[in-house]
C-alpha positions as CSV (number, residue, x, y, z in Angstrom):
1,M,-14.7,-5.8,16.3
2,I,-11.4,-6.9,14.5
3,S,-10.0,-10.6,14.7
4,G,-7.1,-12.4,13.2
5,N,-4.6,-15.1,14.4
6,I,-1.0,-14.1,15.3
7,Y,0.3,-17.3,13.1
8,E,-1.4,-15.8,10.0
9,K,0.4,-13.2,7.6
10,S,-1.5,-9.8,8.3
11,D,-0.6,-6.2,8.2
12,I,-1.2,-4.8,11.7
13,T,0.1,-1.8,10.8
14,L,-3.3,-0.6,9.4
15,L,-4.2,-0.6,13.3
16,P,-3.8,2.2,15.6
17,A,-0.2,2.0,17.3
18,A,-1.5,1.0,20.7
19,L,-3.6,-1.7,19.0
20,Q,-0.4,-2.8,17.1
21,R,1.8,-3.0,20.3
22,A,-0.9,-5.0,21.8
23,V,-0.8,-7.9,19.0
24,Q,3.2,-7.5,18.8
25,Y,3.0,-8.3,22.3
26,L,1.1,-11.4,22.0
27,K,3.1,-12.5,18.9
28,D,6.3,-12.0,21.0
29,H,5.4,-13.7,24.2
30,A,2.6,-16.4,23.0
31,E,4.8,-19.3,24.2
32,E,5.4,-17.4,27.6
33,L,1.6,-16.5,28.0
34,A,0.6,-19.9,27.6
35,T,2.5,-20.8,30.9
36,R,2.6,-17.7,33.0
37,E,1.1,-17.5,36.1
38,T,-2.6,-16.1,36.3
39,G,-3.3,-12.3,37.3
40,R,-3.3,-9.0,36.3
41,F,-0.2,-7.2,35.2
42,E,0.4,-3.7,34.1
43,L,2.3,-3.4,30.8
44,D,2.0,0.4,30.5
45,G,0.4,1.7,33.7
46,D,-3.1,2.0,33.5
47,R,-2.9,2.4,29.6
48,M,-2.2,-1.3,28.7
49,I,-3.1,-4.2,31.3
50,L,-2.6,-8.0,30.7
51,Q,-4.8,-10.2,32.4
52,V,-4.0,-13.9,32.4
53,L,-6.9,-16.2,33.0
54,D,-7.7,-19.9,33.2
55,V,-11.3,-20.5,32.3
56,T,-13.7,-23.4,31.4
57,T,-16.0,-22.5,28.3
58,G,-19.8,-23.2,29.0
59,P,-23.1,-23.3,27.3
60,R,-24.1,-20.0,25.6
61,E,-27.0,-19.4,27.9
62,T,-24.8,-19.1,30.9
63,I,-22.6,-16.5,29.7
64,R,-23.5,-13.0,30.1
65,P,-22.7,-10.4,27.4
66,E,-20.6,-7.6,28.3
67,V,-19.1,-4.1,27.0
68,H,-16.4,-2.0,28.4
69,R,-16.3,1.9,27.9
70,K,-12.7,2.8,28.6
71,Y,-10.6,0.2,27.0
72,V,-10.4,-2.1,24.1
73,D,-10.4,-5.9,24.8
74,V,-8.0,-7.6,22.9
75,Q,-8.9,-11.2,23.6
76,F,-6.3,-13.9,22.9
77,L,-6.4,-17.8,23.1
78,A,-3.2,-18.9,24.4
79,A,-3.8,-22.6,25.1
80,G,-6.5,-25.3,25.1
81,G,-9.6,-25.0,23.7
82,P,-11.6,-24.5,21.1
83,E,-13.3,-21.7,22.4
84,R,-16.4,-19.5,20.8
85,L,-17.0,-15.8,21.3
86,G,-20.2,-14.2,20.8
87,W,-20.3,-10.5,19.3
88,Y,-23.1,-8.1,18.1
89,P,-23.3,-4.4,18.0
90,D,-24.4,-2.6,21.0
91,L,-27.7,-0.8,19.7
92,G,-28.7,0.3,23.3
93,D,-31.5,-2.2,23.4
94,N,-30.0,-4.5,25.8
95,E,-31.2,-4.9,29.4
96,V,-28.3,-4.4,32.1
97,D,-27.8,-7.1,34.6
98,E,-24.8,-5.6,36.6
99,N,-23.1,-2.2,35.7
100,L,-19.6,-2.0,36.8
101,L,-18.5,0.7,34.4
102,D,-17.5,3.3,37.0
103,T,-15.3,0.8,38.8
104,P,-11.5,-0.1,38.0
105,R,-13.1,-3.3,36.1
106,D,-14.7,-0.9,33.3
107,I,-17.4,-3.4,32.6
108,C,-21.4,-3.8,32.1
109,F,-22.8,-7.0,31.8
110,Y,-26.1,-7.5,29.8
111,K,-29.0,-10.1,30.6
112,Y,-28.5,-12.7,27.9
113,R,-31.0,-12.7,25.1
114,P,-31.7,-15.7,23.1
115,D,-33.2,-13.7,20.3
116,Q,-30.3,-11.5,19.7
117,R,-28.7,-11.7,16.2
118,E,-25.3,-12.7,17.5
119,G,-22.3,-13.7,15.4
120,I,-20.0,-16.4,16.6
121,I,-16.1,-16.2,16.4
122,E,-14.3,-19.6,16.3
123,F,-11.2,-19.4,18.5
124,A,-8.2,-21.8,18.2
125,V,-5.0,-21.0,19.6
126,G,-3.4,-18.0,18.2
127,S,-6.7,-16.5,17.6
128,Y,-7.5,-12.9,18.9
129,A,-10.5,-10.5,18.7
130,M,-10.6,-6.8,19.5
131,F,-13.8,-5.5,21.2
132,F,-14.3,-1.9,21.2
133,P,-17.0,0.1,23.5
134,W,-19.7,-0.3,20.8
135,D,-19.0,-4.2,20.6
136,V,-21.1,-6.5,22.7
137,H,-19.4,-9.7,23.2
138,A,-19.7,-13.1,25.1
139,P,-16.4,-14.8,25.6
140,A,-15.8,-18.5,26.7
141,I,-18.7,-20.1,24.8
142,Q,-18.2,-23.8,24.5
143,A,-17.9,-25.6,21.1
144,D,-19.4,-29.2,21.5
145,A,-18.2,-29.7,25.1
146,P,-16.8,-27.5,28.1
147,A,-13.1,-27.0,27.4
148,K,-10.3,-25.4,29.7
149,V,-8.6,-22.2,28.2
150,R,-5.8,-20.1,28.8
151,K,-7.4,-16.9,27.9
152,I,-5.4,-13.8,27.8
153,V,-7.0,-10.2,27.8
154,I,-4.9,-7.3,27.1
155,K,-6.8,-4.2,28.0
156,V,-6.1,-1.1,26.0
157,A,-7.1,2.3,26.9
158,L,-9.5,3.8,24.3
159,D,-7.7,7.5,24.3
160,T,-4.5,5.7,23.3
161,C,-6.0,4.5,20.0
162,R,-6.8,8.0,18.7
């Protein structure tokens, strides 16, 4: 997992080129993404896919942890919030709740475990986090109360990061 904020000074050239393009896209289009229509859009065929979502954050125990195998999830808070994201390494000890990895969604949901040692990332507008196939993540967790968020997810094909 890698996290940052598009408004901070950072050296994205340390990232694989495909992930650099994703972060640069967020930087170049942040204002537009805050008001763009929701939906799924191809940025580079199935190699880079943009999802624009409007969601309301909720209590941690209602959010299913998830993983992806074919894509790196670059999650970005374009507007609203605050939002928290849970994160922990996938050690193979999770119970599958719903497996959709062999579908175009490329997602596996795990059952929530309150005993899981999970880190929390505090998202403000401009924050992003990159979740790799070995990163379990739980997006859209509320801070103190439910909040509306404009969530952007750029799915970057894992094989383009090599």
